[in-house]
N, C-alpha and C positions, 0 to 999 in steps of 0.2 A: 854774209851770213853771220848773224850775231850769235855768239856762243855765250849762253847764260851760265855763269858759274855760281853754284850754291855756296853760301857762306858756311863755314864750319860750325859757327855758334848757333845756327838755326836748328840743326839736329839736336844739339844739347838742350836747347830750350824746349823742343818738343818732348824730349825724354822727361824733363822736369815737369812739364805740364801734365804729362800722362800720370806721373807719380802723384801730383797734387790732386788730380781728378780721382785717382784710386784712393788716396787718403780721405778725401772728402766723402767719397762714396762709402768707404768702410765706416767712417765716423757717422754718417747718416744712417747706415744700416745698424750700427751700434745703438744709436739713439732710438731707432725704431724698435730694436730688440728690447732695450731697457724700458721703453714706453709700453711695449707689449707685456713685459714682465710685471710692470707696476699696475697696468690696467687689467690684464687678463689673469696672470698667474697669482700675483700678490694683491690683486685688487680688493678682495674682501678683507684681507688683513689690514691693508692701509686705510680702507674706509673705517674699519673698526678703531684703528689707532687715532684717526682724525676725529672720530666720534667721541672717543675717550677724552680727547683734549678739550672738548666743549661740553661734554655730558658728564655729570658727576652723580654720585649716590649720597643721599642724606639718610643717616640712620634713624629708624623709628624705634624708640625704646620700647621694650616689653615691660610687663608688670610681673614682679615676683609673686608667687602664690602666697596666700594668707595662711597663717597657722592659728587654729582655734582650739579651745578646750572642749571637753565632752558636751558642754551645754551651749556651744556656739559663741562664747566670748572670745574676742580677738586677742591673741597673745603676741603675734608678730604681724605687722602690716606695712604699708608703704605710704609715705607722705610725699607730696609733690616737691620736686627740686629741679634745678637746671644745671647742666654741664656745658662748658665751653670747649669746642673742638677746633683744631686747625689742620689745614692741609699744608705741610711744610714746603712742598714744591710750588705752591701758589702764592703764599703770603710774601709781601714786600717787607723785608726787614728794616728798611730805612724809614718809610712813611707809615705803612699800615701797622707794623709792630709798635711803633712809637704811639700811635693813636690808640691801639688796644691797651697798652700799659696805662695810658691816661684814663681811658674809660673804665677800666677795671680797678683803678686806684691801687696798683701793685707797688709794693715797696721796692727799693733798689735791689736788695738781695734776692727777693723772689723773682723779680723781673729778669735779673741776670741768669738765674738758674734755669728758668723756663726758656729763655732765649738760647742758651747753650744747648738745651735739649732739642729745640727746633733746628738749630744749625746742624747738629749731629745727624738728625733724620734727613735733612736736605742732602747730605753727602753720602747717605747710605745707598747700598747697591739695590738693584731690582726696582720694585714698584713702591717701596716704603715711602719715598718722598711725596707720592701722590695719594697716599692713604690718609684717611681722617684719623687724627691722633688726639687723644684726650689731653686738654691743657689744664683745666681746673674743674673740680667737682663742687656741686651744691653752692653755686655763687649767689650772692645777695640779689633780692628782687630788683633793687635799684640798678645794679650792674646789668641785669637782664634787660631792663628797660632802655638803658643807654645803648647797649650793643644792638638791640632790635631797631632803635631809632636810626642808627648810622650803618645798618647792615649793608646798604647799597655801596658804601665806599670801603667796606672791610672784606676785600677779596681773600678767600681762603679761610675765613673765620665763620663758624657756625655755632649757634646756641640751640641745644636740643634738650627737651624734657627727659629727666631720668629719675624715677622715684627712688627715695632713700628709705632704708629699712627703719622701722620704728617699733619699739617695744613698750606698749602702754603700761605694763606692770613693772617696768624697770628691773630691779634685782630679783624680784620674785620668780623663782623657778628658772633662773638664767642658765644654770648648768644643763638643764634638760632641754630647754627650748633652743639655746645656743646663741651665737652672734655671727656677724659677717666680718670678713677680712679682705683686704686688697690682694688680688692674685699676684704672686711673685713670678719672676721669669722662669724659674724651674718648673713650677706648676703649670704655667701657661704653655710651655713646650710640651709637657706631658699630656695636656688636655687639648692639644692641637686638633682642630676639626670639630670641636664640640661647641663652637659659637662664642668662645671667650676672647676678649681683647685685653691689651694692657690697660690697667686702670679699673678693670671690672672687679666686682666683689663676689665672693662665694662663701658658702657656709663653712665656718671654722670648727665648731663643735656642736654637739647636741643634735636635735632634729634638723636644724638648718644644714648641717653637714651630711647627716645620714640620708636625708631625703632631698639632697641638692638637685638630682636629676629630674625630680618631679616639680620642685619649686621654681627652677631656673627660668623657664619660658624661652621663647625664641625671638630674636630681634626681627624687625621688618626693615624695609627701605623704600625710598622713592627716588626717581630720576629727576634731575634738574639740569638746566643749562648754566654753565659757568660764565663769569665775566659780563660783558656788555649784552649778551643774549639772555641774561637771566630774567630781566623784566619782561621781555617779549615772550619768554617761555611761560611766565606766570600769567600773562594775558592770553595765552593760548594761540599766539601767532606763529610759533615755530614747532608745530607738532611733528614735523617730518624727521626731526633729529632724535626724537624720543621714541625708540622702538618698543614694541610690546615684549614682555610685560613692563609697564612703567612703575608699578608699585607692588610690593609684597607686604601684606599686613602682618604686624607682629602677633605672635601667639602667646597669650598670658600663661604664666606658670599654673600648675595645679594647686589647689588648696589642700591643706593637710588637717584633718580633724583628729585630735588626740583623745586619749582616754583620761587625761588629767582633768581634775576639777580645781579650777583656780580659786574658788571660794574655800576649799579645803586647804589649799596652799596658804591662803591668807591666815587661816586658823593656826596652821603650824608655825608660820612666822611669828604670830602674836604669842603663841605658847613658848617659843624659844627665845624671846626677847631678853630674858635674864641670863642667858648662856652665851659664852664667847664663841664657841665652835661646836659643831656636831652635825647630825643628819637625821632625817626622819623619812621613812618610806611607808606608804599605805597601799595595799593591794587588795583586789577583790578575790576572796578565797575560792569563788566558784568559777573564775575565768582566768586568773593570773594577770588581769589588766591592772596597770599601775594607776592608782587614783591620785597619788601625790608623791612627789620625791623632792625633798628640799635639802640642800647642802649649805651649811653656814660656816664661815662668812661667804658672802656672794660678791657679785660685781654688777655694774650697770652696763648691759649690752648696748645701750644707746651710745655710750662713750666709746667703748672699745670697738664698735662697728665703724667708727670713723665719722660719726655725725658732727663732731666738733672739730674735725681736721686732724692731720697726721701728728701735729705736736701734742694735742690732747691725748691721742692714742698712746704715743710713746710715754708720756708722763703717767698715764693710768697703768700701763703694764709695768713701769718701773716700780710703782707703789705696790702693785699686786704681787710681783715676784719677790719683793723684799719683805713681805709680811710673813712672819713665822707661823701664822694661823692658816696659811695656804689657801687663800680665797679662790684661786684658779682651779683647785683640785675638786673634782666631783666626788665627794666623800660617800655618796650612796652606792657607787659601783667601782670607782677607780682606786679606792683605798681598802686595805684589809686590816682587821683588828682582832685581838684575842676575844672570843665570845664570852668568856667567863661563865657564870652559872647559867646563862641562857642555853648552854649546850647540855646541861644535866638531863633534860628529858630524853635526849637521844642516847646518852650513856645508859639511862635506865632501860630504854627499849632494847638495846643490845644485850644487857645483862638478863633481862626477862626472857628474851628469845633464846639465849644460850642456857637458860635454866640454872644460872649460878646464884640467882636470888629469886625470891618469890615476893609478892606484895606484902607478905607478913614478916619477911626477914627483918630482924631488928639488930641495930648496931648501937653500942654504948658510946656516946660522944662525950668525952671528957675535956673538950676544948682543943683537940688535935688528934693526930694519928702518927704513931711511931713506925717508921719503916727503915730498916737497916740502921744506919747511924744518923739518920736525919729525922727531924720532927716536923711534920706538916701541920700547920695551924688551921683551926676552924674559925668561923665567925663568932662562935659562942660556945657555951657548954649546954648541949641539948639533951644529954643522957640518952635513954633508950628511945630510938626513933625507927619507925618502919619507912617504907618507900614513900607513902603519901606524906608523912610528916617531914621527911627529908626534903621533898620538893617544896612543900609549903614554907618551911623554915630555912631552906637553902643550906642544909647541913653539909659542909665539905667533908667531914669525917666519914659520913655514910658513903659518899661517892669516892673517897680515897679507897675505901674497902672494896667498892665496885671495881676500881681501877686495878686492884691487886688480883681480882678474880677473872677479869676479862682481858683477853689479849689486845694489845694496842692496835693490831691490824683489824680486829673486829670493831673497835671504836671508830677507826678511820673508814671502814666499809659502810657502817650505818650512816656516817656523816655524808659520804659520797652518794649513797642512795637518796638522801634528802637534798642533794644538790650542792653540797660543800666541796671545795677543792677543784671545781670546774666552773668555767664561765657560764653565765646564765643565757647568753645569746641575745641580750637586749639590744646591743649594737649601736647605741647612740653616742657613746664615749668609750675611750680605752677602758677595758674592764680587767680588774684584778681577779686572779683565780682563787686567792685564798690558799690555805694549806691544811690538809688532813695528814699529819705525819704518821708514817708507818715505821716498823722496826728497821727495815732496810734503809729508809731515809735517815733515821738517827744513826745507823751504823756508818753510813757514808759521811754524815756530818761530823761525827765524833770519832772517826777513824777506828771503827770496830768496837768502841766502848759503849754498848747499849746499857742503860741503867733502868731498873724497874720503876724508879721514881718518875721517869718520863710518862709512863702509863697512868700513874696517879694524877699527874698534872693534866694530862689529856682528858681524863674523866670529868674534870671540873672546868674544861674549856680554857686551860692555861697552857704553859709551855710553848711549843712551836705551833699550836693550832691557831689559825686565823680565818676569818670569814668576812664577807662584805655585808653591808646592811641589806642590800637587795637579796642576797642569798638567804639571809636569816629570815627576812619577811616571807619569802616563798616557801621556806621550810616550815614555818609556823602555819602558813596557809594550808600546807599539806597535812599537818597535824590536825587542823580544824576541819578539813573536808574529808578526812578518812584515808588519806594516803596518796592523793593525786598531786603530782608535782607539775606545775605549769611553767611554760616559758613566759617570761614577763613581756607584756605588750604595752606600748605607749602610743601607737597609731591605730586608730579605729578604722579610718577610711580615707581615700583620696577622692577629691571632688573637683569639678570644673568651677570656674568663677561664678556660674549661675546656680550652683548648688547641686548639680547632677552628680550622683555618686558613680565614680569610675571603677573603683576597686574597694572592696571591704576585706578586713582581716579578722577572721574568726579566731577564737582562743586556740592555743596549741598545747597539747599535753606532752611533756617530756617523758614522763614515765609514771607508772602506778607502783608505788612502793609496797612491797609485800610485808605487811605488819599485822600481827594478831589483833583482831578487833577488841578483845578483852584487855590486852595490854595497852592498846591505844586509849581505851576508855578510862583506864586507871590513871594514865598520864594526864588526860584532860581534866579529870576530877582534881588532881593535884594542882593543875594550873588555875582552876577556879578557886581552890582553897588559898592560893597565894594572894588573891585579891579580896576574898570574902571572909576568911577566917582570921580571928584576932591575932594569931601568931604568924600570920602570913607576912612576908616581907614587903608586900605592896598595900597592906590593909590600911595603915595610918595615913597614907598620902593620896589614896584614891578618893575621887568625889563620890558622894553617896548615890547620886542619880545615874552614875555610869555603870553599865553592865558589860564587864569584860573579864577575860581570863588571860593569864600570861605568867611570865617568869622574869624576875629581876636579875641583874648581873652587875658585879663590881669587878672589873678586869684590871689586873695589875699591869703596869707598863715598865719598860726598861728605863732606868734612871740615866738619861743622857741629856746633854745640853744641845738643843737644835742650833744650827748655824744662824748667826745673826741675832741670837737671843741674849739679852743681858743676863749674866750669871746670877745677878741679884733677884731676877724674876723667874728663875728656873723652877721654883717651887711649884708653879702652876703646871708645868709640863711633866712633873714627876707625880702628879695626882693620878689616881685610878680613873679609868673610863667608867661612866655610868650607863647601864643598859636597861631597857625594858623591851621584851618581845612578847606579843600576845595577839589576841583576836577578840572580836565583838560582833554581836552579842555572845555571851558565854555559852549558852545552850543551843543557839541556832546561828552559827557564825556566818557573817557576811564579809567582813574585812579582817585583814591581818595588819598589825602595825608594829614597827620596830623603831625605837628611839635610841640614839646614841648621843650622849653628851660628852664630848671629848674632855678628858681630865676633869670630869664633873664630880668625882667622888663616888659616894654610894648610889647604886641604882635605885633603891627604894625611895630615897630621899629626893633625888634630883631628876631621874628619868621618868618615874611614875607620874608625877604631876603634869609633865608635858603630855604624856600619852593619854591620861584621863581627860584633859582639856580638849585634845584633838578628837577623841572618841565622842565626847559630849557634843562638840560642835557638829561632828558628822551625823549624830543622831538627830540634832535639830534641823540640819539641812535636809536630811532624808524625809523627816516628817513634813517640813514645809513644801518640798517638791511633790510629795505624795498628795498633800492636801490640794496643791495647785492643779495637779492632774485630775483629781476627783472633781474639782469645781469645773474644770474645762470640759470633762466628760459629761457632767450634768447639764451644762449649757448647750452642748451639742445635742443631747437627747431631747431637751425641751424644744430646740429649734427644728428637730427632725422627728416628730412623733411617729411611732410605728403604726 
């Protein structure tokens, strides 16, 4: 009988074999589990990721809305241009980038700067490396042609149309219309989710900024296959990769129709050519609509909007910010000036309402007025003058006497009733409040030492009193229309690109000023006399064919040397400001006009000629347009007989 003896290492081998089988089984089960996770649990996510690797989105540029004047003339539009975009995660920095530099003819410095930016984005976290990034704006047409020709070998590079803002009238009305600026990182972060990207431009000032949300528009996109699949996609052979929706059409921005008359703006620019600096505002006395607003000196929005490149923008702003005449400041609403004698009609209304004077009250003007230990000078020796004569001849002595009889708070109150000392609400640019000083204001300013002379100065529009040109225009419009103070309006309507009106903006009344009709009529007679009577301060400089009423002003300025100004030339900045504020036609007012010539000297000599030329041109424009409408109506009637 043979006894079989089992070797001891066989059992050990079987144990090891069992463990191997178990490990293989567990590994196989793990693979099955992972496969199930990839296919079933995370299948949709992985398919989406794979799709993203071969499917990209190309941006479809939108069109910014057009800005037009009241008669349809384009003030801000878009011209065609092309931008170059890259996807940092897809572009080959060794071959493709070198080719791009050659085709775009980039110099060494610019190429190095742009390459560093691409490298930085490639190393960024999240999905930044796979996002389309703006490389260069408004490239030359020759560059576009070369890139389009070689686009098949330029993986990660895209040329896309992107309209550039264009201002046909250049500097004319630039402060009101505005300009564009490149969005900075801080603003981009603040506006996240509103469709902006790095390199985009948005409104910086004026209507461009205030109505940005309407003008902006919304980008579109279309899906494309990347890399080797791109041509097949274009041929329509691989539609299965491009899920619906494959395209989102861009939405153009809304058009903005203004109340501004660009032809009237041209007239103002021509009338102001002999002056270094100043501002003019024209408003409709029946609605408060702003017909013209010009600030001088101005700037070219085509340059500062970036049309000539970043270097040109930096150079332009360097010149603008160092100019002592402050061309970047909107002097129609953002600066406040002492109103001078243009404030006298409001001082007279306060005195008449308080019954401290009557229209027949006479004051003997001997060239000045003695108050306490100070002598306040007048513009001349007028002898016995009543209210009408004091307005016509701009007698300071008469109004010094008014200032002694009327409380300073009363002068401030009548001013605030007519809109001084508060913002008008126009909203297009930062707005100055101006100042109507009260006794408490002076007490705080001078540590309890209020002086009666402050009231005398306030009565002639001097001292601490300041107003904006827009405030003064609206206040004279209220004088002309019987006491209705309007909120200024610069936008008439919002329209679609095909001309359909989306929203209209009717006139808005701020308040109706309670003023005695007889008192107001006497003030208006005085304003007519300023222009029509031989002793009137505007009589000599007004054009014979111009029918207007108003008040001149010569406002003193503090004698200081502005920063950056040659002391040898400081004489200019120490000259008085020249004013004219009025309305036309005199007996049936339609417009109010205010002219300020900065450091222009006498208002009668320097501001009145500007105002009369503008009013004359406004009259001619009105007659021409009325005639054109009549002819058009006549042709329509003939073509459609009743």
